[in-house]
N, C-alpha and C positions, 0 to 999 in steps of 0.2 A: 504494500500500500504506500501511496505517496503521502508525504507530509504536507504537500501543498494543498490548496483549496480545490474545489471541483473544477474540472475542465469545462470551460465555457466557450462555445463556438457560436458566433452570430452569423446566420445565413441571410442572404439578401431577401428583402421583402418584395422586390420586383425585378424584372429583367429576364434575360434568356435562360439563366440558370435556375430560376425560381421553381418551375414545374418539377425539377429533379428532386427538390427537397420537400414538396408538398406532402408526400406520404409520411415523412418523418415528423414534420411539424404540424401542430394543430392550428397555430396562429402565425401569420406572417411576421417575420422579424423576431420571433421568440428565441430566447437563449436556450441552447440545448446543453443539458448537463451530461456528465459522463454516464449516468444511469440510463438516460434516454438513448444515448448513443450505443451503450452496451446492449440494451433491449433490441434496438434495430439490427445490430450485428448478429445477435442470437437468432432473430427471426430470419435474417438472410441465410445464416448457416443452416437453419432448419429447412428452409426452402431448397437449398442446394442438396441437402441430405435426402429430402423427399424425392427430388428429381432423380438422383442417383439410385435410390431404392426402387423407384418405379421402372427405370431402365433395366435394372437387374431382374426385377420380377417379370417384366414383359419378355426379356430374353429367355428366361427359364420357361415361360408359358409356351412360347412359340418355337422352342428348340425341337427339331424334328425327332431326335432320338433321346429325349429326356426320360430318364428312368429314376424316379426318386427312390425306388426300392433297392437300388444298387448300394445305397448307404445303409449301414446297419442300424443307424439311429433314426434317420428321417424316413418318412413316407410321404406320399402325395397329399394325404389328408393333413398331416402335420404341417407340411409346407403351406397349405391353404390357410390354416389357422394362424401360423406365425406371420405370414405376409399380411393378413388382415389386421393383426395386432400391430405390426410395424407401421402399416399405412395410417391407421387411426392415430397412433401416437405421434408420428412425424407430421401428419397433416394438421393436427391440433396445435403443434408448435409452430408450423410454418404459416398457418392461417388462424391467428388467435381471435379474430373477430367473427369467424364463422362458428355457428352454433355446433356444439359437439354432436348432437343427434343428427344434424345434416351431414356432418363428416362421416358418422357411422353408417347412415343409410346409403351414402354415396359409395363407400367401400363395399358394403354388402351388395349394392347394385352392380358394382364391377365384378364381384365374385359370381353372382348369378348370371350376369351377362357372359362371363367366360364359359360357364357351364352350358349355356344356350349355344354359344359358338361351337363348343365341342359336340353338342347334340346335333347341330346342323353340319357337322364334319368340316367346319371352316378352321378349326384349331385342332392340334393333335390331342388325343385322349378321347374319353367318353363321358357322358353325363353321369355324375354320381351324386346322389343326395347327401352322402356323408361329407363330401367336399363342401356343399352348401352349408351343412351344419357346422363344419369346421370354420368356415368363414363367419358364420353367425357367432360362434364361440369366440373367435379372435376379435371381432368387433365389440362384443359385450365386454371382454376382458380389457380391451383398449379404452373403452368409454369409462369403465370402472376405475382403471389405473389413472387416467387423466383427470377424471372427476374427483377422485380422492386427493390427487396432487393439487388441484385447484383449491379445494377446500382447505387443505393444510397450508397452502401458500397464503390464502386470504387470512387465515387465523394468525399466521406468522407476521403479517404486516398490518396488524390492527392499529391504526393511528389513534384511536380513542383510548386504548389501554383497557378495553373491556375484559381482557383475559386476566386482569388482576395483577399483572406483572409490572405495570408502570405506575 
């Protein structure tokens, strides 16, 4: 930690560079503290991680000779659940203003859509109900984990001191 005061950056309130900072700032000309900058960087990192995870998941889905059973630990059903869990958790970090249930339903829709593509033989594999159930389980666990984390985070940053510690 630095012994200096908070990092303050003043962004232009108008001009050609202004639209670039609108997502970060709520009011034109607002001073940005290191905490706001840190949150913006974490959100950017989460979005990059989400994109990388999606690229990896899609590459596995459409790999013509993908055989999850070749690994002793993983199976196709386990992969579905873990990918759904990861997508919910990464999407909730990357898109903090999107409602958690919308994220969960979107991930579940992607999983069901994949199974329908397999049923139509447009993607390798075949329709399996247990894969849809694994997607549902992964989404539920992701929503639970993120929801608990949000509640704990809210309690940890109680400005009123209602927890009796202040």
